N, C-alpha and C positions, 0 to 999 in steps of 0.2 A: 107470688109467682115462684114456681119451682125452678131452681137453677138448672140450666141445660147441662147435660153430662159432657164434660170437656174431654175430647179424645185427641191425644197427641200422636202424630205420625212421625216415627223416628227416622225414616229415610228421607233424603232430599229428593223430591220429585219435580216434575214439570207442571206448569199450570194445567195442561191438558190432562195429566194423570190425576191431579187433585180434583179436577172437574168430574172425572169418571168416578172417583171415590165418593164425592159428595152426592152424585146422582143416585147412589145406592143407599144413602143414609136415611134412617127413619127420623121421626119427630123427637124433639127433646135432646138432640145431639149437636155439639159444636166441634168442628174439626180444626185443630191447631197444627199448622204446617211450618216448615222451615224455609228460610230464604238463603241460607248458607249451609255448608256441611261442617260447621264448627260445633264442637261439643259445648262451648260457652253458650251458644244460642240454644242448644238442646236443654241445658240445665235451666236456663232462664224460662223457656217456654213450657217445660214439663212441670214446673214448680206447682202450678195450680190445676193440673189435669188429673182426672179421675181414672182414665184408661190410657194405655199406650199400645199402639199397633206397631209391631216389629216385622220387618222383612229381612233383607240381606245384611243391612247395617246393624252391627251388634248394639244391643242396649246394655251399656256397661254399668257396673256397680256405682260408679261415680255419678252417672246421670240418674240412676234410681235413687241415690241418696238425696238428690235435689228435689225429688218428686214427693213432697210431703203428703199430698192428697191421694196418691196412687193406690188404687184398690185392685186393678186387674191389668195384666199384660196379655194381649191377644196377638199371637203370631199369625200372620196372614198366610203362612204355609205350615209345614210340620217340622222343619229343621231347627228346632230351638236349642239343640245341644251346644252349638258353637255361636249362637247369636243372642242368647239371653243369660245374664248373670243370675242363675237360679238361686245360688246361695243368698244373694242379697234379697231376693223375693221371699225366700223361706224365713229369713230373719225378721222380716216385717209382716209376714202373713199375707203377702200379696198373691193373688191367684194367677194362674197361667192357663190359657186355653189355646187350642190349635185350630187350623182351618185346612183339613185335608181336601175339601172341595176345590175344584178348579185347577189343581196342580197336575193331575194324572195325565191327561191327554197331551197337554202342551209339552211336558217333559218327555213322554214316550215318543212323540213326533220328533222332538229335537234330537233325541238319541239316534233316530234313523237319519236325520239330517247330517249329524256329525259323522256317522258311520259312512254314509254315501260320500260326503265331502272329503273325508280322509281317504277313502278308497280310490277316489278319482282325482285327488289333489286339486280340488275345485278352487280353493282359496288362492293357491299359487298360480293356477292357470288364469284366473280372473285378474289378479294383480299384474301378472306379466302381460296379458293382452292389453290392459289399460296403458301399458308402457310401450305398446307397439311390437311386442314380441309374440310371434305366432307359433306356439309349440304343438303343431299338428301331429308330429310323430314322436317327439322327445319323451312324452309321458306314457307312451304305450308300455314300455318295459316295467313301469312301476305302478300302473293303475290296475285295479282288480274289480271284479263284480261281486255283489253280495250272494248271488245265486249259488246254492249248493255249499255254502260256507257253514262252518260250525260256529254258532254264536253262544258264548258263555256269559251268563248273567250272575253276578254276585250280589245277592239281595234280591228277593223275589216277592215283594209286596205288590201293592196296587200298580206302581209305575213299572216295575220289572215285568209284571205279567202283561200289561198293555204293550210294552215294547216288544215282548216275545211274539205277541199276535201280529204285530207289524213286520217283524223279521220273518215270521212264518209265511206271510204273504209274498215275500221276495224269494221264497223257496229255500230258506235257511233251515238248518237243523239246530234247534235251541236246547241247551242244557242249562241247569242252574244249580247254585249252591246257596242255601239259606237254612241255617240251623233251627230257625223258628218254625219251619215247615216239616212235619213228620209224615203227612199223607199227601203225596203228589197227585193222586187220582184226579182227573179232570182238568189239570193245569196245562197250559200251552207250551210246556217244555218238560224235559226229562231231568230228574234229580240226579246229581253227581256229587262227588267229593270236591272240596276246595282245590286239591291238587290236580284232579282231572280237569276241572274247569280252567285253571290257569295254564296247564300244559297242553291241552288239546284244542283250545279255542282259536279260531281264525280271527274272531272279533270278540274282545273281552269288554263287557259293559258293566259299569258299577251303579248300584241302586241301593245304597245303605247310608245311614247317618254317620257323621264324624263323631267319634267318641275316643276316650283313651284306648279302648280295645281295637278300634279300627284305624288309629293313626298309623300311617305308612303301611297299611295292610298290603299294598302293592309297592314293595320296595325293591332294592337292587337285586336281592335274591329271587324274588318272584318274577321280576322282569327277565332275569337270566333264564328262567325256566319256560318262558313263553316261546311260542314259535317265532322264528326269525321274520316270517312274513305276516305276523299278527298285527292287528290294529287294536289300540286301546281307546275306549270311549269313556269319558267321565262327565256325567251330568249330575253327580251326587254332591260331593263337597271336596274342595281343595283340602289337602292334608291326608286324605285316604291314600293318595298316591305321593310317593317321594318325587317331587318335581325335578330335583337335581339328577337323580338316577334315571328318570324317564328321558330328560333332555340329552343326557350322555348316550343313552341307548339309541335314541332316534338319530343323533348326529353320527354315531358309529355304524348305522345300518343294522343294528341288532333287532330292531322292530321296523315293520314297514311304514307305519304311520300312526297318528293319534288324532282324535277329535275331542277337544277339551272345552268345556263351558265354565269350569271352576278351577281354582288355582290356590296354592299356598300363598298367603299374603296378598289379598285382593285390595285394590285393583293392581294389575301388573302394568308395567310401562314398556315403552318401545325398546328398551335395552334388555328386556327379559330374554333368556336363551331361547325360549320357544319361538319368539318373534323372528328370529333369523333362520329358522328351519323351514325348508320347503315342504316337508312331509308332516306338517301339523296344521290342522284346521281349528281355528280359535274363534270363540264367541265370548262376550263379556257377561257371563252369569245371567243369561236371558232365557234359559230353557222353559221356565214357567212364566215368562214375561210377555204374554199375549193379551190383547184387548179382551178376548173371550175369557181367558183364565182370570183376569183381573175382575171382570164383571161377576163371574161365578163366586170368586173368593169374597168379594165385598158384600154380595148379597147374603152369603152364609155368615160372614163375620158380624154384620150388623143385625142379623136375626138373632145371633147369640148375645149381642149387646142388649137387644130388647128383652131377652130372658134375664139378663143381669139386672136391668132396671126394675123388672118386676119381682126380683128375688127368686126366680125359678132356677132349677138346676141347669148348668151350662152343658152344651154339647162339647165333647172332646177336651174336657178339662184334664190337665196333667196333675197327678197326685205328687206334689213336691215333698221330699223327705229330707229332714235335717241331716247334715253330714255327721 
């Protein structure tokens, strides 16, 4: 009897989430899951697994070293740059594939959610109302509408373009900066320089991976060049924004608000500077975390594992290069 392909899930999930994942699995696969968020359990359970699925929790070189049977790492999204120790994969000849399916719509919709929530101070109003404080007039001077605002998108791939379509539906004027795009014809936004996007946007939204080149792309200097009434939205990756500089600007009133799904050093705690600011709308890295998205992702991912089992070419395989 052929041994089932053992698939290790690197993030700690709930029983309901594991049930959803297993519902999309094909034959000849066995899912190995965690009971704790401890790396000691990761090292023990990945040891005899053939494949690892990675989400937001990084797959470290130490855990990879314990995976003696590992042949493939499959990211359930696309942001592998800061979640997979690629050098450790390269050294062992372990393959890496991505799952662009399922992410686009959820993140684009969440971008609008954060923009609207930040514009209307929704999280603050909700928290205050639950404490019996009825701010029927106090938020009027600091709340804004999306209509007729300039939305600047840095990074304009699948997610950025879908977000622009949704901002357009609210009557916004969308511009974008993305050096990978040379022909903007037919796109739902107008191409602009990085400087123009930063300096003229009423809402600045980020849609690019974290890499050494994009680390603190939005730092103290860039924040100082933004409009004082601007809103910053980040559904991409923590680290693209200098969180310390952003918190200082928000506290000083140098920006109107922010909507953030990602942070430097996740998870953040209740003592984080953002948590004490009324003009920040926060969510815990859940922009792609819908039931719909998870179903699409797992269907596509396990279809790729079926190709792997058959020795067929993989979809969305990353060509890893030695340093």
